[in-house]
C-alpha positions, 0 to 999 in steps of 0.5 A: 671939912669933915668927911665920911672917912673921918667920921668912920675912922673916929667911930672905929677909934672909939670902938677900940677905946670902948673895948679897952675901957671895957677890958679895964673894967673886967680886969680891975678890982679897984673901985675907983678905977671901976667908976672911972672905967664906967664913966669912960664907957658912958662918955665913949658911948655918948660920942659914938651916938653923936658921930653916928648922928653926924654921919647920917646927917652928912649922908643926907646933906650929900643926897640933898647936894647931889639932887640940887646939882641934878636940878641945876644941870636940868635947868641949864639944859632947859635954858638952852630953849625958847618958846617959839611958834614955828607953825601958826598956832603951834607953840613949841620950845626951840633950841636957841641959836647961841645955845647950839653945841658943835654940829647940833642942828636946830630942833624943837622939844615937846612943851608938855614934857618940858613944862609938865614932866620936867624932861627934854624930848626932841620932836620928830617931824614927818612933814604933817605932824611933830611927834613926841617919842616920850612913852610918858607923853606921846603928844602929836602936833599938827603942822601939815596945813601950817606954813613953816618957818624957814630953818637953816641946818648946819651940814657937817659934810659941807666943806 
């Protein structure tokens, strides 16, 4: 597999060849040698151009791969949540029971942030409302008059 280091090394080698051919052109008086040196210089220049294009293409592919990996990671995080109705009429995304990581409590995330902004924002509850603390969202969900769902939290301090 070709990587950026190999392409860079090839470009450097071609630059050296170019300098040698250019020196041959300047030093030689023979017309046949001059013609071959010009042909060599032309071929080297063409190869350098192709290598630069390859290097740019590789950089673009690496950027696309990085973005694809970020998207896969984001989707994996989103897959940890399921749509639930913890309070009558209020739909939020809840952490799936089998997706909780060690010591992670059950929690809800903002549906607006997940579905519209493509972000995860854990909701903060105070008994009367659930608040999204994301500065780009700020949704408030009324939960005061609604019956709550019994939630079980794992307390890491219980023995």
